[in-house]
Every structure is written in C-alpha cells, then in structure tokens.
C-alpha positions in Angstrom: -25.9 -21.1 -11.1 -25.2 -18.7 -14.0 -27.4 -15.7 -15.0 -27.1 -11.8 -14.9 -28.6 -11.1 -11.6 -26.0 -9.1 -9.7 -26.1 -8.9 -5.8 -24.3 -6.8 -3.0 -21.6 -8.7 -1.4 -20.4 -8.9 2.3 -17.1 -9.8 2.9 -17.1 -12.0 6.3 -19.4 -10.8 8.9 -19.4 -7.0 8.5 -19.4 -4.4 5.9 -16.0 -3.7 4.2 -15.5 -0.1 5.2 -12.7 1.1 7.6 -14.9 2.5 10.2 -16.8 -0.5 10.7 -13.7 -2.8 10.5 -11.8 -0.5 13.1 -14.9 -0.4 15.5 -15.3 -4.1 15.5 -12.2 -4.4 17.5 -12.9 -5.2 21.3 -12.4 -2.3 23.6 -9.8 -2.2 26.4 -11.0 -3.9 29.5 -11.2 -1.7 32.7 -9.1 -2.6 35.6 -10.7 -4.4 38.2 -11.1 -3.0 41.7 -10.7 -6.2 43.8 -7.5 -6.3 45.9 -4.4 -7.1 43.9 -2.9 -10.6 44.4 0.7 -11.3 44.4 2.1 -11.5 40.9 2.7 -15.2 39.6 5.5 -15.8 37.4 4.3 -17.0 34.0 6.3 -18.8 31.3 7.0 -16.3 28.4 4.4 -16.9 25.4 5.8 -18.5 22.4 6.5 -16.3 19.5 3.3 -16.4 17.4 4.1 -17.2 13.6 4.1 -13.9 11.8 1.0 -12.7 9.8 1.9 -12.4 6.1 0.6 -9.6 3.7 1.6 -10.2 0.1 1.0 -7.2 -1.9 1.2 -7.9 -5.6 1.0 -5.0 -8.1 0.0 -5.5 -11.7 2.4 -4.2 -14.6 4.6 -2.1 -12.2 8.1 -1.5 -13.8 11.5 -1.9 -12.1 11.9 1.7 -11.7 8.5 3.0 -11.0 9.0 3.5 -7.3 10.8 6.4 -6.2 13.1 4.2 -4.2 14.1 2.7 -7.5 14.7 5.9 -9.1 11.4 7.6 -10.2 12.0 11.4 -10.1 8.5 12.4 -11.8 6.6 11.5 -8.5 7.1 10.1 -5.0 5.8 6.7 -3.4 6.6 7.5 0.1 4.7 4.9 1.9 6.3 1.8 0.0 9.5 3.5 0.0 9.4 3.7 3.7 8.9 -0.2 3.8 11.9 -0.7 1.5 14.1 1.9 3.6 13.3 0.3 7.0 13.1 -3.2 5.7 14.9 -5.2 3.1 15.0 -4.5 -0.6 16.3 -6.9 -3.2 17.1 -5.4 -6.5 17.8 -8.8 -8.3 14.6 -10.2 -8.2 12.7 -11.8 -11.1 9.1 -12.8 -11.9 8.5 -16.3 -13.0 7.2 -15.0 -16.3 6.9 -11.7 -18.1 2.9 -12.1 -18.0 0.5 -11.9 -15.3 -1.3 -15.5 -15.3 1.9 -17.3 -15.5 3.9 -15.1 -13.0 1.1 -15.4 -10.6 1.0 -19.2 -10.8 4.7 -19.1 -10.1 4.2 -17.2 -6.9 1.5 -19.2 -5.6 2.7 -22.6 -6.5 6.4 -22.4 -6.1 6.9 -24.1 -9.3 8.0 -22.9 -12.6 4.6 -21.7 -14.4 5.3 -23.7 -17.7 5.4 -26.8 -15.5 2.0 -26.3 -14.5 0.5 -25.5 -17.8 0.9 -21.6 -17.8 2.8 -20.3 -20.7 0.9 -17.1 -21.3 -2.4 -15.7 -19.8 -5.6 -17.4 -19.2 -7.8 -16.1 -22.2 -10.8 -17.6 -24.3 -11.0 -21.4 -24.4 -10.0 -21.0 -28.3 -7.0 -18.9 -27.6 -5.6 -21.0 -24.6 -5.9 -24.0 -27.0 -4.0 -22.1 -29.6 -0.9 -21.3 -27.4 -1.2 -24.6 -25.2 -2.2 -22.7 -22.2 -4.3 -24.5 -19.5 -7.7 -22.8 -18.7 -7.2 -22.6 -15.1 -4.9 -23.5 -12.4 -5.0 -27.2 -11.3 -6.7 -27.1 -7.7 -4.7 -30.2 -6.6 -1.3 -28.3 -6.8 0.2 -27.1 -3.6 0.0 -23.6 -3.0 1.0 -21.0 -0.6 -2.3 -20.5 0.8 -2.9 -24.3 1.5 0.7 -24.5 3.3 -0.4 -21.6 5.5 -3.9 -22.8 6.2 -2.3 -26.2 7.2 -0.1 -24.2 9.7 -3.1 -22.7 11.3 -3.5 -19.4 9.4 -6.6 -17.7 8.4 -6.4 -16.9 4.7 -7.9 -14.6 2.2 -7.4 -13.7 -1.5 -8.5 -9.9 -2.4 -8.0 -8.5 -5.6 -7.0 -9.5 -9.1 -6.7 -13.3 -9.7 -6.4 -14.1 -13.5 -5.8 -17.9 -12.8 -8.8 -18.9 -14.6 -12.6 -17.8 -14.5 -12.7 -15.0 -17.1 -13.8 -14.5 -20.7 -15.6 -17.7 -21.4 -14.1 -20.0 -18.8 -17.1 -20.7 -16.6 -15.9 -23.9 -15.0 -13.0 -22.7 -13.1 -12.6 -23.1 -9.6 -13.0 -20.2 -7.1 -9.9 -19.0 -5.2 -11.2 -20.9 -2.2 -10.3 -24.1 -4.0 -6.6 -23.3 -3.4 -6.6 -23.1 0.1 -8.1 -19.5 0.9 -10.9 -19.3 3.3 -12.3 -16.3 1.9 -11.9 -14.7 -1.7 -13.0 -11.5 -3.5 -11.8 -10.8 -7.0 -12.5 -9.0 -10.3 -13.4 -10.1 -13.7 -10.6 -12.7 -14.1 -11.9 -14.9 -11.5 -15.0 -16.5 -10.1 -16.6 -16.3 -6.7 -17.5 -13.2 -5.1 -16.3 -10.2 -7.1 -16.6 -6.5 -8.1 -17.2 -5.9 -11.9 -15.5 -2.6 -13.3 -17.8 -0.4 -14.9 -15.7 2.3 -16.7 -12.6 0.5 -17.9 -12.7 -2.6 -20.4 -16.3 -3.0 -19.5 -16.7 -5.8 -22.0 -14.5 -8.0 -20.0 -16.8 -7.3 -16.9 -19.9 -8.0 -18.9 -18.4 -11.3 -20.0 -17.8 -12.1 -16.3 -21.1 -11.2 -15.2 -22.6 -13.8 -17.7 -20.5 -16.5 -16.2 -22.5 -16.1 -13.0 -20.8 -18.2 -10.2 -20.8 -15.8 -7.3 -22.1 -12.5 -5.7 -21.1 -9.6 -7.7 -21.6 -5.8 -8.0 -20.5 -2.9 -10.3 -17.7 -0.2 -9.1 -15.4 2.2 -11.0 -11.9 1.1 -11.3 -10.4 4.1 -9.3 -12.3 2.9 -6.2 -11.0 -0.7 -6.2 -7.9 -0.5 -4.2 -9.7 1.5 -1.4 -12.2 -1.2 -1.3 -9.7 -4.0 -1.3 -7.7 -2.3 1.5 -10.8 -2.0 3.4 -11.7 -5.7 3.0 -8.2 -6.5 4.3 -8.8 -4.6 7.4 -12.2 -6.2 8.0 -10.5 -9.7 7.5 -7.7 -8.8 9.8 -10.2 -7.7 12.4 -12.1 -10.8 12.3 -9.1 -13.0 12.6 -6.8 -11.0 14.9 -6.5 -14.1 17.4 -4.6 -16.0 15.2 -2.0 -15.6 12.3 -3.5 -14.5 9.0 -2.3 -14.4 5.3 -3.9 -12.1 2.8 -3.0 -12.0 -0.9 -3.7 -8.3 -1.7 -3.4 -8.2 -5.5 -3.8 -4.7 -7.0 -4.2 -3.5 -10.5 -4.2 0.2 -10.3 -1.1 0.7 -12.8 -2.4 -2.0 -15.3 -3.8 0.1 -18.3 -6.1 1.6 -18.8 -5.3 3.7 -15.9 -8.2 5.5 -14.1 -6.9 7.9 -11.3 -9.4 10.1 -9.6 -9.5 14.1 -10.2 -7.5 14.8 -7.1 -4.6 12.3 -7.8 -4.5 13.5 -11.6 -4.4 17.1 -10.7 -1.5 16.6 -8.3 0.6 15.1 -11.0 -0.5 16.9 -14.1 2.3 17.9 -16.4 4.8 15.6 -14.7 4.5 12.8 -17.3 5.7 12.6 -20.8 2.1 12.3 -22.2 -1.5 12.3 -20.9 -1.4 8.6 -20.7 1.8 9.1 -18.5 0.2 11.5 -16.3 -2.6 9.1 -15.8 -0.3 6.1 -15.0 1.7 8.4 -12.6 -1.4 9.4 -10.8 -2.6 5.9 -10.4 0.7 5.0 -8.8 0.9 7.9 -6.2 -3.1 7.2 -5.2 -2.1 3.4 -4.8 0.8 4.5 -2.6 -1.4 6.7 -0.5 -4.1 3.9 -0.2 -1.3 1.5 0.8 -0.1 4.0 3.4 -3.5 4.1 5.0 -3.7 0.4 5.1 -0.3 0.2 6.7 -1.4 2.8 9.3 -4.6 1.0 10.2 -2.8 -2.2 10.7 -0.3 -0.4 13.0 -3.1 1.1 15.0 -4.7 -2.4 15.4 -1.5 -3.8 16.7 -1.3 -6.0 13.6 1.8 -4.7 11.9 4.1 -5.5 14.8 4.3 -9.3 13.7 3.3 -9.0 10.1 5.7 -10.0 7.0 4.8 -7.5 4.5 6.0 -8.8 0.9 5.9 -6.3 -1.9 6.5 -6.6 -5.5 5.2 -6.8 -9.1 3.9 -9.3 -11.4 5.8 -8.3 -14.8 7.3 -5.1 -16.4 5.3 -2.2 -17.5 3.0 -2.2 -20.5 4.6 -2.7 -24.0 1.6 -2.3 -26.1 1.6 -0.4 -29.4 -1.3 2.0 -28.5 0.7 3.8 -26.0 3.7 4.6 -28.3 3.9 7.8 -29.9 6.7 8.6 -32.7 9.1 9.9 -29.8 7.8 8.3 -26.5 7.3 5.0 -24.9 4.5 3.5 -23.1 4.2 4.7 -19.2 5.9 2.9 -16.8 10.0 2.9 -16.1 12.4 0.0 -16.5 15.3 2.4 -16.0 17.9 1.7 -18.7 17.0 -2.1 -18.6 16.0 -3.7 -21.9 12.5 -5.0 -22.6 9.2 -4.5 -20.9 6.0 -6.7 -20.4 5.8 -9.6 -22.5 9.5 -9.9 -23.0 12.3 -12.2 -21.3 14.7 -9.5 -21.3 15.3 -7.8 -17.7 12.6 -5.0 -18.3 9.9 -7.6 -18.5 10.8 -9.6 -15.7 13.1 -7.9 -13.0 11.6 -6.3 -10.1 12.3 -5.0 -6.6 11.3 -7.1 -3.9 10.4 -5.5 -0.6 10.4 -7.5 2.8 9.3 -5.9 5.8 8.9 -7.6 9.2 9.4 -5.2 12.2 11.9 -6.6 14.7 12.8 -9.6 12.6 15.0 -8.0 9.8 18.1 -6.0 9.6 16.6 -2.4 8.8 17.8 -0.7 5.8 19.1 -3.6 3.9 19.6 -3.0 0.1 20.5 -6.5 -1.2 22.3 -6.0 -4.8 23.6 -9.4 -4.7 20.9 -12.2 -4.1 19.2 -13.3 -7.6 15.7 -14.3 -6.3 12.7 -15.5 -8.4 9.0 -15.7 -7.9 9.1 -19.5 -7.2 11.4 -18.7 -4.2 8.2 -17.4 -2.1 6.9 -20.9 -1.5 10.0 -22.3 0.3 11.1 -18.8 1.9 7.6 -18.4 3.6 7.7 -22.1 4.5 11.2 -21.6 6.4 10.0 -18.5 8.2 6.7 -20.1 9.5 8.6 -23.4 10.3 6.4 -25.6 7.7 7.7 -28.0 5.3 7.8 -26.7 1.7 5.9 -29.1 -0.7 7.9 -31.6 -2.8 8.5 -30.4 -6.3 9.0 -26.8 -5.3 11.4 -25.2 -7.8 12.5 -22.6 -5.6 15.2 -21.7 -2.8 14.8 -20.2 0.6 15.4 -16.4 0.6 14.8 -16.0 4.4 18.7 -15.1 5.2 18.2 -11.9 3.3 16.1 -10.7 6.2 19.2 -10.5 8.2 21.4 -9.0 5.6 22.8 -12.4 4.5 22.7 -12.5 0.7 21.8 -15.7 -0.9 24.7 -16.3 -3.4 24.5 -19.9 -4.4 21.5 -21.4 -6.2 20.9 -23.9 -9.0 19.9 -22.2 -12.4 16.6 -20.4 -12.9 14.2 -21.0 -15.9 11.6 -18.9 -17.9 9.2 -20.0 -20.6 7.0 -17.7 -22.5 5.1 -19.9 -25.0 5.1 -23.7 -25.7 7.2 -25.4 -28.4 4.9 -27.0 -31.0 2.0 -24.9 -30.1 -0.4 -23.5 -32.9 0.5 -20.1 -31.9 2.5 -18.1 -29.5 1.7 -15.1 -26.9 2.1 -11.7 -28.1 5.4 -9.7 -27.7 6.0 -6.0 -27.0 5.6 -3.5 -29.9 9.2 -2.3 -30.2 11.4 -4.4 -31.9 14.2 -4.0 -29.5 12.1 -5.2 -26.6 11.1 -8.6 -28.4 13.1 -11.5 -26.8 13.2 -15.2 -27.3 10.9 -17.3 -25.7 12.9 -19.4 -23.3 15.8 -18.3 -21.1 18.2 -19.6 -18.3 20.2 -17.6 -15.6 23.2 -19.3 -13.9 25.3 -17.1 -11.8 26.1 -14.0 -13.8 25.3 -15.7 -17.3 21.8 -15.5 -18.8 21.0 -17.3 -22.0 17.8 -16.8 -24.3 16.7 -19.1 -27.2 13.7 -19.8 -29.2 12.4 -23.3 -30.0 14.9 -26.0 -31.2 17.9 -23.8 -30.0 17.4 -21.1 -32.4 18.3 -17.4 -32.1 20.6 -18.0 -29.0 21.6 -15.0 -27.1 24.0 -14.8 -24.3 24.8 -12.1 -21.8 27.1 -11.3 -18.8 24.7 -9.8 -16.4 27.5 -8.6 -14.1 29.2 -6.5 -16.8 26.3 -5.9 -19.0 22.9 -5.7 -17.0 21.3 -3.8 -19.9 21.8 -6.7 -22.4 23.5 -4.9 -25.0 26.2 -7.1 -26.0 25.4 -10.6 -27.1 28.5 -12.9 -26.3 27.0 -16.0 -27.8 29.9 -16.2 -30.6 32.6 -15.1 -28.5 31.9 -17.6 -25.3 30.7 -20.9 -27.1 31.7 -22.8 -24.1 29.4 -21.1 -21.9 26.7 -20.8 -24.7 26.7 -24.6 -25.3 26.5 -25.5 -21.6 23.7 -23.3 -20.9 21.8 -24.2 -24.0 22.0 -27.8 -23.1 20.5 -27.1 -19.7 17.9 -25.0 -21.0 17.0 -27.6 -23.7 16.9 -30.3 -21.1 14.5 -28.4 -19.0 12.3 -27.6 -22.1 12.1 -31.1 -22.7 10.7 -31.7 -19.4 7.8 -29.4 -20.3 6.7 -31.5 -22.9 4.3 -33.5 -20.5 3.2 -30.4 -18.6 -0.6 -29.8 -18.9 -1.8 -27.5 -21.7 -5.6 -27.5 -21.0 -8.1 -28.6 -18.4 
C-alpha cells in the first residue's frame, strides 16, 4: 500500500546493532560432572559449504585501494584480504554503470541480454534508451542458486535493479531468491531513506510506499548495513549463509563524518577529493570491524569473501576543475565510469577463503568478468550453474592456477535503434564507443552499425593509447564480425517491463 507513512524497521528477530547481534550468540556449555565414558570414534563430519559474503562497492576506481597503488591514504583492512587471499587485477565489470553491472553479477548473463543497457531511471527515460524498468524475477540469480543449495540468503545495501524514481511496481529483492532484504532509495521493500544527500531521490522513494522505511544520514549507512549483516549471520549460524553487502560510500556525493575527514584533510587534490578519500577510509574501517566480528563469531573460518566494485569512479562534469579530474583513481588507465575504456570497467577482484586458497596470490593473467561469479560460485558449492550463463568458472584461481582460456567477452552500453543513449563521461578522451569485445589480448570497440571501430593490443598497450584498427585489418574484421553477431542477438532482448 502506498503512502508517506514511515516506520521503524527490524531486520529479522532483533535490532540491528552489533552488541545485540553478538550477545544473541549461544554461550559455551559448561562441562558435565558425570563420570566420563570411553570415547567413541565418530566419522569426520562432512565439510560444510562455505558461507559467502559478496561486498560490492559503488563507483570505486581501479587504483583506489592502497594495495592497488593509492598513496594518498591507506585501506589496510581490504588490503589484508588481498594480501592474504587472492587478488585478480584483470577483472572486468559487465557494464560501466551500476544497474547493468549489478544485473550481470546477479544473473551470470550479459546485462544487455536481460534488458539492461544503462541504469534504471524514470519510466520515460527507461523507454528512451530501451532500458527495462526492473530485473525480470523469472531469471536465475545467485541468490536462487544458493537458496536451492540450502543457504540462508540476504540482500543488504544498494539495489538499483528496479524500484526507484517513479517505478512503483518493481519486485522487492526477495523476489529474486533473498530470504530477507534491506535497501535504499533505488529498491523497494524495507529500506533506509537518505536524509542529507540527494534527498529528492529519497522523497520519491518514500512516495512509492512498498515497505517499512526510516530516515538516516548517508555517513551512517555502511555501519548500519554491517550491523545488519552480523545480525543476519547470528540468526543463521547453523547453516550456510549468503549476504549481498552492496555499499555506496564512495559514490558521489560523499558524506564522511568529521573524524574521517579530519584524518585525511589536505591529502586530496581538492575538497571533493578529501571527502572522497575520507569516505573510502571510513568504509575500510567499517569493513575491518565487520571482518573482526565475523572472526570472533567463528564465521570467517569458512566464509568466502568476494570484494570488487560495480564500475569505475565518477566522470561527471561537476567534479572537474580546469586542472583536475574527479575523485577516484584509475591509475594511468583511460576512461572512467560511463566508459568502455579500461578505467570504466576494469576492477580488482579479491577472493578470500581461509584454508581453501593459495595465500598471497596476485593473479595478473586471468581475464575475468562479472558474469563469471555465477558459474564460479556454483562450482565452489557443488551446484549446477543455470543454463544460459555467459560466464566461466574462475575457481581454479583460488589455488593459484590462472584461467588462461575462455571465449570472447562482450559489453553493451546503450541499445541500437533507441531514441536516446545513456550519458558518457565529461572529458572527451574518456568517451568510448558503446559496444566492445575482448578476445585474448585484443580488445575492439565500435558504435552501432560497426562505426567508429577502435582496436587495442591490451598486452602491449593497456592504457589504450594506440588504435591499431587500420594496421591490423584481419584482427579488426574478425572481432567486429563477432561483436556484430552478438549485437544482433540483443535485438530480441527485453527493453521494458
């Protein structure tokens, strides 16, 4: 039922604060005073399937973590996962924008094939660019896969797969296999409304009704989400669990607290950069506390932590001065968010599973993509990946074995024949063609109809500075034919709900 009435929200059985979550755990059982009986040999218990914590950061750049080269500030807690776990440096998002990228992670399918070519926006804007209003709930998802394997499942944090702006009929996240959900203004169901940043979006969400909701300032959100994660884990500690923990700390506008801001003041190139860095540092500290809590609960011992970002850092005009770029680092890569050049889609992927990985692995070889999470997780938990998945199993990288062979991977940011196209970065050098293919070391980009073709040798030229389309026509023509064939297959993809 719609309306402006807001209510307080209780996640599961208890209040989502760390103290209550931790005290809810059962106390140790005292030793019995009865005479001891001779020990009876018991068969070793079967290894329980791993818990899975998928931390997805919104708008984090390729080089924002200090383990990836950030020298302005340190991110020690996330770095520790990377240094003690497995770090892939050639991992790609399935799109350069959040909604489409998230659709790829969740379904294991190329976003454009399931109707995602930009972000979910208003009904009018979605229609202009040929974007679906929300993810089809009939599609296979990671949550459905894991729920079918006996997992307790929860989505906590940003959603943006339908249920914001004026989209009041989108399914709640629980329609996609999550037992429980809690989100923000870009999703329906129980949610928090951000009171101090982009409040107009929260007010639009409030008018939609569809779930209990309350107001909070942005800087407190990740702490809230972390506490809810602890609460959910405490309630389901007797079975495997899967939590989508999708954060938006480093998505502009940034809202660090005073303590975090004072810690980094002056380390950035601008006041906006200081605020971005402070938000990054605070996020790292909050995640560090979450990892420590899970460890104290005995839950980190058999938990696969997956950490990455949904697309590159902001490329919006309002953050550019005459001699500066927007906050967020892509190192020397070309492109940012909204671009199919490397800086818009390339990310570090961190995998941490204590006792089930080769610690300290930095994989500079494997080329992965967001659609690979579905078959990878299916292989790890012993489930069958759904038919139609576009990804490959990356689980060998946990043992230090790079994945060196795979079919070409594709991207689409926009739809051929649509009335309008999604936005692009402000700087001309960051604007890319809207379709791309990578096959081995070769990456080709093109616009609709095969126009504006660009070809790069990613092994020799990872910064995409030398277009080889004219020099290597045989490779150009082969990849362009593959890309256009894939694009033709998108013609029947859904564009609205």
